C-alpha positions in Angstrom: 0.0 0.3 0.0 1.4 3.7 -0.9 3.1 5.0 2.0 3.7 1.7 3.9 6.9 0.3 4.3 7.3 -3.2 3.0 10.5 -4.0 4.9 11.5 -3.3 9.0 13.2 -0.5 8.5 14.5 1.9 12.2 12.3 3.9 13.3 12.7 7.8 12.7 12.0 9.7 15.3 9.2 12.2 15.3 9.5 15.4 17.0 8.1 19.2 16.0 10.4 21.5 14.8 11.2 25.4 14.7 10.4 26.3 10.6 11.2 29.6 10.4 9.6 31.8 7.7 10.4 34.9 5.7 8.2 37.4 8.1 7.1 40.5 5.8 4.8 42.3 8.2 2.8 42.1 11.6 0.3 44.1 13.4 -2.0 44.2 16.3 -5.3 44.3 14.7 -7.6 43.8 18.1 -6.1 44.4 22.0 -8.2 42.7 24.8 -8.2 42.4 28.1 -6.1 39.1 28.3 -4.4 38.5 25.1 -4.1 40.2 21.6 -5.1 39.0 17.6 -2.1 40.2 15.7 -2.0 39.6 11.2 0.8 38.8 10.0 1.9 38.2 6.5 4.6 36.0 5.4 6.3 33.7 2.7 7.0 29.9 2.8 9.8 30.3 0.5 11.4 33.4 -1.7 9.4 32.3 -4.9 6.0 32.1 -3.0 3.1 34.5 -2.8 2.7 36.5 0.6 0.3 34.9 3.0 -2.0 36.5 5.4 -2.9 34.8 9.0 -4.6 36.5 11.8 -4.3 34.6 14.9 -4.4 34.8 18.6 -1.1 36.2 20.2 -1.0 34.2 23.8 1.4 34.1 26.7 1.3 30.4 27.3 -0.5 28.5 29.9 -0.2 25.4 32.5 -2.4 23.1 34.0 -2.0 20.6 36.8 -3.1 16.8 37.1 -3.6 16.3 40.8 -3.2 12.8 42.3 -3.7 11.6 45.5 -1.7 8.6 47.2 -4.7 6.0 46.0 -4.2 7.1 42.4 -7.2 9.5 42.3 -7.4 12.6 40.4 -8.8 15.7 41.2 -11.6 17.3 38.5 -13.0 20.7 38.6 -16.1 22.0 37.5 -16.5 25.3 36.3 -18.7 27.1 33.8 -17.3 28.0 30.6 -19.1 30.7 28.5 -18.0 30.7 25.0 -19.3 26.8 24.8 -22.1 27.7 27.4 -20.8 24.6 29.9 -20.4 23.2 33.1 -17.2 21.1 32.1 -14.9 19.1 34.1 -11.2 20.4 34.0 -8.2 20.3 35.6 -6.6 23.2 37.8 -5.1 25.4 35.2 -4.0 29.0 34.3 -2.3 31.7 32.4 1.3 32.0 32.5 1.0 35.9 32.8 2.9 36.9 35.9 6.4 38.3 34.5 9.6 36.4 35.2 7.3 33.6 36.6 9.1 29.8 36.3 6.6 27.5 34.2 6.3 25.5 37.3 5.7 28.3 39.8 2.5 29.3 37.7 1.6 25.7 37.8 2.1 25.6 41.8 0.0 29.0 42.2 -2.8 27.9 39.8 -2.8 24.1 42.0 -3.0 26.7 45.2 -5.8 29.0 44.0 -7.9 26.6 42.3 -7.9 23.4 44.6 -6.5 25.0 47.7 -3.3 22.2 47.5 0.4 22.0 47.1 2.7 19.3 46.2 5.6 17.8 47.0 6.7 15.9 43.8 5.8 17.7 40.2 6.7 15.9 36.4 5.9 16.9 33.3 3.0 15.1 31.8 2.6 16.7 28.5 3.0 19.4 26.2 1.1 21.2 23.7 -0.2 23.7 21.2 -4.2 24.2 22.1 -5.1 25.4 18.6 -2.4 26.1 16.6 -3.9 27.0 13.7 -5.7 29.8 15.2 -3.8 30.7 18.2 0.3 31.1 19.8 -1.0 29.6 23.0 1.3 26.7 23.8 0.1 25.0 27.0 2.0 21.8 29.9 0.5 19.9 31.9 1.9 18.7 35.1 1.4 15.8 37.2 1.7 16.8 40.9 1.5 14.3 43.9 2.3 14.6 47.6 -0.7 16.5 47.9 -1.5 18.8 51.2 -4.1 21.3 52.1 -3.3 24.8 51.5 -3.5 26.6 55.2 -6.7 28.3 55.5 -5.1 31.5 56.3 -3.5 31.4 52.7 -6.5 30.1 50.9 -7.6 32.4 47.6 -10.6 33.9 47.3 -11.9 32.6 44.0 -14.5 35.5 42.1 -16.5 35.4 39.3 -17.3 32.0 37.4 -14.3 30.3 39.7 -16.5 31.1 42.8 -18.7 28.3 41.5 -15.9 25.5 40.8 -17.0 21.9 42.3 -14.5 19.5 43.1 -14.5 15.7 42.6 -11.9 12.8 42.8 -12.2 10.3 40.9 -10.1 6.8 40.2 -7.7 7.4 36.9 -9.4 4.7 35.3 -12.8 5.9 35.8 -11.4 9.4 34.3 -10.0 7.9 31.3 -13.4 6.0 30.4 -15.2 9.4 30.9 -13.0 10.8 28.2 -13.3 8.1 25.8 -17.0 8.3 25.8 -17.0 11.5 25.2 -18.2 12.7 28.4 -15.3 14.9 29.1 -14.3 17.7 26.7 -11.8 19.8 28.2 -8.4 19.5 26.6 -6.2 20.2 29.4 -8.2 17.4 31.5 -8.4 15.0 28.1 -4.8 15.0 27.3 -3.6 15.3 31.4 -5.9 12.5 31.8 -5.0 9.9 29.0 -1.1 11.0 29.6 -1.1 9.8 33.1 -2.9 6.5 32.1 0.0 5.7 29.4 2.7 6.9 32.1 1.0 4.8 34.7 2.6 1.8 32.8 6.3 2.1 34.1 4.8 3.5 37.6 5.5 7.0 36.3 9.2 6.7 36.0 9.3 7.9 32.5 8.2 11.5 32.7 10.5 14.4 32.3 11.2 16.4 35.8 9.3 19.4 36.7 12.0 21.9 35.0 12.3 20.3 32.0 13.0 22.6 28.8 9.6 23.6 27.0 11.5 24.8 23.8 8.1 25.2 22.0 6.8 28.1 24.0 7.0 31.2 22.7 9.3 32.8 25.5 12.0 30.3 25.2 11.9 30.5 20.9 
């Protein structure tokens, strides 16, 4: 069959790579409260026509899959207005604090949204949330060794976050919910499936919390 090798061969490493193209011009076409929309004119190569693409210029985000000693994970229910639904998610937030380390941002979100601190951190997975329309890069961490935030340090949640509900669920049940189409938040879906895959070797293959993140815009 076309595209299928008929003889065994050494597996080629599959890895996304930077691919610089000639930027002709760039401009901000919309300035929002949280992110902007920019318009870029660029060429795929020197002998091609100029293309124009508008996209969201995003600071990036982090998400956290909290796991307790029983192997359960914490999901949060939160209303998301663009889709008009209550979604079961994992703690997450923007990397909008200047100079903040990525894992520190994740720890901040875990404390603010789940009232938890973690002793053990690993990178679960990195992804672009919608690379055809946004520069948003997201890193999901696995957080273990959990304990409660001291009452005096609890974050006061407002707006949609004031309605957050907590639910601990076995990882296998969360995987089932994903595969049955009952969960839709991308960070939750990817985090759950990545954790299920990593569980096979006791999470020993996961990257450390400070692993390089070259795909994040600040690192390119």
